[in-house]
C-alpha positions in Angstrom: 6.9 -0.6 -17.5 6.6 1.7 -14.5 3.0 1.2 -14.0 3.9 -2.5 -14.0 7.2 -2.3 -11.7 5.0 0.0 -9.4 2.1 -2.6 -9.4 5.0 -5.6 -8.6 6.2 -3.4 -5.8 2.4 -3.0 -4.2 1.9 -6.6 -4.5 4.7 -7.6 -2.6 4.5 -4.7 -0.2 0.9 -5.9 0.3 1.9 -9.6 0.4 4.1 -8.8 3.4 1.4 -6.2 5.4 -1.2 -9.3 5.1 0.9 -12.0 6.3 1.7 -9.5 9.5 -1.8 -8.8 10.0 -3.0 -12.2 9.7 -0.6 -13.4 12.1 -2.0 -10.5 14.8 -5.1 -11.4 14.0 -6.0 -8.2 12.7 -7.6 -6.7 9.7 -5.7 -4.4 7.1 -5.6 -1.0 8.0 -6.5 1.5 5.3 -3.8 3.8 7.1 -1.2 1.8 5.5 0.0 3.5 2.6 0.1 0.4 0.1 -3.5 -0.8 1.3 -4.8 3.2 0.4 -2.9 3.3 -2.4 -4.4 -0.2 -3.8 -7.7 0.9 -2.5 -8.1 3.9 -4.7 -5.7 3.1 -7.9 -7.1 -0.4 -8.6 -8.6 -0.7 -12.2 -12.3 -1.8 -11.1 -15.5 0.4 -10.6 -15.7 0.3 -6.6 -11.8 2.0 -7.2 -12.8 4.8 -9.2 -16.0 5.5 -7.0 -14.2 5.6 -4.1 -11.6 8.0 -5.5 -14.0 10.4 -6.9 -16.0 10.6 -4.1 -13.2 11.0 -1.3 -11.6 14.0 -4.0 -15.2 15.4 -3.9 -15.0 15.7 -0.3 -11.5 17.2 -0.1 -12.1 19.7 -2.6 -15.6 20.3 -1.3 -16.7 20.4 -5.0 -18.7 17.8 -7.8 -15.6 15.8 -8.9 -17.4 13.8 -12.0 -14.3 11.8 -13.3 -10.6 11.1 -12.1 -7.6 9.7 -14.1 -4.9 7.9 -12.3 -1.5 9.4 -13.8 2.2 7.9 -13.3 2.7 8.5 -9.5 6.7 9.7 -10.1 7.2 13.6 -9.7 10.5 14.3 -12.1 12.9 16.8 -11.3 14.1 19.9 -13.3 17.4 18.9 -13.3 19.4 15.5 -13.4 20.3 14.3 -9.5 16.8 16.3 -8.5 15.1 14.4 -5.6 12.4 12.2 -7.6 9.4 11.7 -4.9 7.3 9.0 -5.4 3.9 9.7 -4.8 1.2 7.7 -3.3 -2.1 9.0 -5.1 -1.7 11.3 -8.1 -4.6 12.0 -10.4 -6.1 14.3 -12.8 -9.7 15.3 -12.7 -12.8 17.3 -14.3 -10.9 19.7 -16.7 -7.4 18.9 -15.7 -6.9 19.8 -12.4 -4.5 17.5 -10.2 -4.3 15.8 -6.5 -1.8 14.3 -4.9 -3.2 12.3 -2.0 -1.0 11.1 0.6 -1.3 8.6 3.6 1.3 9.3 6.2 1.1 7.5 9.5 4.8 6.9 10.6 6.0 9.6 12.9 9.4 10.2 10.5 11.7 12.8 10.9 10.7 14.6 7.5 9.4 18.1 7.6 5.2 17.4 6.4 5.1 21.2 6.0 8.2 21.9 3.8 7.3 18.0 2.1 3.9 19.4 1.2 5.1 23.0 -0.6 7.3 20.9 -2.3 5.1 18.5 -3.6 2.7 21.2 -4.9 5.1 23.3 -6.1 6.4 20.1 -8.2 2.8 19.8 -9.2 2.6 22.9 -10.6 5.8 23.1 -12.4 5.1 19.7 -14.0 2.3 21.4 -16.1 4.3 23.9 -17.7 5.1 23.1 -21.3 7.0 25.7 -24.2 4.9 28.2 -25.2 2.0 27.6 -22.7 0.5 30.8 -21.1 0.7 30.6 -17.4 -3.2 31.1 -17.3 -3.3 27.6 -18.7 -1.9 26.0 -15.4 -4.7 24.0 -13.5 -5.1 24.2 -10.3 -3.2 21.4 -7.8 -4.4 20.0 -4.6 -1.9 18.3 -2.1 -3.5 16.5 0.4 -2.0 15.1 3.2 -3.8 12.5 6.0 -1.8 12.3 8.6 -1.8 10.5 12.2 -0.4 12.8 14.2 -1.3 16.4 15.3 0.8 18.8 13.1 -0.5 21.9 14.5 -1.2 21.2 18.4 -1.9 24.6 18.6 -5.4 24.4 17.2 -8.6 22.4 16.9 -9.3 23.1 13.1 -10.1 20.3 10.9 -9.1 20.2 8.1 -6.6 22.9 7.7 -6.4 24.4 3.9 -3.2 26.7 2.7 -3.1 28.8 -0.2 -0.9 32.1 -1.7 -2.4 35.1 1.0 -1.4 38.2 1.6 0.7 38.6 4.7 -1.8 41.4 6.6 -4.7 41.7 4.6 -5.2 38.0 3.5 -6.3 38.5 -0.2 -5.8 35.7 -2.3 -3.3 35.8 -5.0 -4.2 32.9 -6.8 -6.6 29.7 -6.5 -4.2 27.5 -8.5 -2.6 26.0 -5.2 -4.1 24.4 -2.4 -2.5 22.4 0.6 -4.8 20.8 2.8 -4.2 18.3 6.0 -6.3 16.0 7.4 -4.9 15.4 11.4 -6.7 12.2 11.6 -6.2 12.0 15.8 -8.3 15.3 15.9 -11.2 13.2 15.3 -11.5 10.8 18.2 -13.8 13.3 20.4 -16.5 13.2 17.0 -15.9 9.0 17.4 -16.4 9.4 21.4 -19.5 11.8 20.9 -21.4 9.2 18.8 -20.6 6.5 20.9 -22.1 8.3 24.2 -24.8 9.0 21.9 -24.0 12.4 22.0 -23.9 12.8 18.0 -25.0 11.0 15.2 -23.3 10.1 11.8 -25.6 12.5 10.1 -24.0 15.6 12.2 -20.5 14.5 10.5 -19.1 16.6 6.9 -18.1 14.4 4.3 -14.6 14.9 5.1 -15.3 13.7 9.0 -16.9 10.7 7.3 -14.4 9.7 5.0 -11.6 10.6 7.6 -13.2 8.5 10.3 -13.1 5.3 7.4 -9.4 5.9 7.0 -8.7 6.4 10.5 -10.9 3.8 12.5 -11.8 0.7 9.7 -9.7 -1.5 11.4 -10.8 -0.8 14.8 -13.0 -3.6 16.1 -14.5 -1.2 18.9 -15.6 1.2 15.8 -17.2 -1.5 14.0 -20.7 0.2 14.5 -19.7 3.4 13.2 -18.1 1.9 10.1 -20.9 0.0 9.5 -23.0 3.0 9.2 -21.2 5.3 7.2 -21.1 2.5 4.6 -24.8 1.9 4.6 -25.3 5.7 4.2 -22.2 6.7 1.9 -21.8 5.1 -1.3 -18.4 6.2 -1.9 -17.2 4.9 1.3 -19.3 1.5 0.7 -17.3 1.5 -2.6 -14.3 1.7 -0.8 -15.4 -1.0 2.3 -15.8 -3.4 -1.1 -12.5 -3.0 -2.6 -10.2 -3.7 0.5 -12.3 -6.6 1.5 -11.8 -7.6 -2.1 -8.1 -7.2 -2.0 -8.4 -9.1 1.4 -10.1 -11.6 -0.2 -7.8 -12.1 -3.4 -4.5 -11.9 -1.3 -6.2 -14.6 1.1 -6.7 -17.0 -2.2 -3.2 -16.1 -3.2 -1.5 -16.6 0.2 -3.7 -20.2 0.3 -2.4 -21.3 -3.1 1.0 -20.4 -2.6 1.0 -22.3 0.7 -0.3 -25.0 -1.0 2.2 -25.4 -4.0 5.2 -24.9 -1.3 3.3 -28.0 0.4 3.5 -29.8 -2.6 7.1 -28.5 -2.7 8.0 -29.4 0.5 6.5 -33.0 0.1 8.5 -33.7 -3.1 11.8 -32.6 -1.6 11.1 -34.9 1.2 10.2 -38.1 -1.2 13.3 -37.4 -2.8 15.6 -37.2 0.1 14.0 -41.0 1.3 14.9 -42.5 -2.3 17.9 -40.8 -2.0 18.9 -42.4 1.3 17.3 -45.8 0.1 19.8 -45.1 -3.4 22.4 -44.7 -1.3 21.9 -47.7 1.3 21.8 -49.8 -1.9 24.9 -48.7 -3.5 26.6 -49.3 -0.1 25.2 -53.1 0.2 26.5 -53.8 -3.2 29.8 -51.9 -2.3 30.0 -54.7 0.7 29.2 -57.3 -1.8 32.3 -56.6 -4.0 34.4 -56.1 -1.3 33.8 -59.3 0.0 34.4 -60.8 -3.1 37.8 -59.0 -3.5 37.0 -56.4 -6.0 39.1 -53.4 -6.3 38.4 -49.9 -5.1 38.1 -48.6 -8.5 36.3 -51.1 -9.8 33.2 -50.6 -7.2 33.6 -46.6 -7.4 33.1 -47.1 -11.0 29.8 -50.0 -10.5 27.7 -47.8 -7.4 29.7 -44.1 -7.9 30.5 -44.0 -4.4 33.4 -41.6 -3.6 36.3 -43.3 -2.5 36.6 -42.5 1.0 33.1 -44.0 1.7 34.1 -47.3 -0.4 37.4 -47.3 1.6 35.5 -46.6 5.0 33.2 -49.6 4.2 36.4 -52.2 4.1 37.2 -51.3 7.5 
C-alpha cells in the first residue's frame, strides 16, 4: 500500500512539473527529484540498468544487481522523525545505498542530514540476536546543486570513520559521498573549448554531468556523446524520454476528456436555457387566460417570483 501511495504521489508531482516545463518550453530536468526518482526506480529494464550503472560509478565497484526498497526510514521510537528518501536500494550481498538529489538551497544542514541518514540505514539492519559483524556497508550519496565545501575543488568528497590524527580507518561499513554538481562547470567548459574530450572524464563525472546538464540545450552535444558511449547513461536517457512521452500522451488524453466535458456542459446549459424560455412562454400564455399562479407553477415548475414577474 505504501508503494502504491508513493507512486500516486510521484505521478501527481510529475504531472505538475511537466505542465510547468511545457508552459516554459523546457525539457524535464533530471535534477528535479521526482524525475530523478522515477528515472531510477521504475519497473523497466532501462531503469534498472541505469540505476546499476550509476551505483557502480558512485561506489567505484562492480554492482551486479540492485533492488529498490521502501523509501521510508523508520525511527527507533514513537514520534521520531520519519524521513522519506529519494532512492533507497540494496545491492550485491545486501549492502544498502540511498541516493538523494538536492537542488533547492534549503536551510536544512545537509552535512548533519547525511550522517543521520547513514546512521538510520545502519540501525535499520540490526535484528535481535544478530552479530554486529553481520551489518552490511551503507552508502549515503548526495547530488547537490551547490558548493557545500567552497574551500576545496575536490570532486567528489568521501567521508568515513577515521582516527583524528593518524587517519586509520575504524570501519568501512559507512561511506558518505557528496557530489557538488557546480564543480563540474570547468570540465564542461574545457570540453566545449576543445581542451579535453569526454574520454578524460571519470564514470562519476560523466554521470554527474548528465544529471546536471541533461536539460541544458547548450550542452546537447556533450550529453549526446555521453549517451552514445555509456550504456547506463543511454538507458537513463531512454527512461526519461519514456516518462516524457507517457506523460504527454496522458495529458493530451486528459485534455481531450476535459474538452468533451466542457462541450457537454455547454450543451446542457443551452438546453436548460431553451427549456426555461419555453416554460416562461407557457406561463405567459396561461397568465393571459387567467390561470392562477399556483396552477402555473404546477404546470411549468417555475418559481413563484418568476411567475409573478411575468404578470407585471
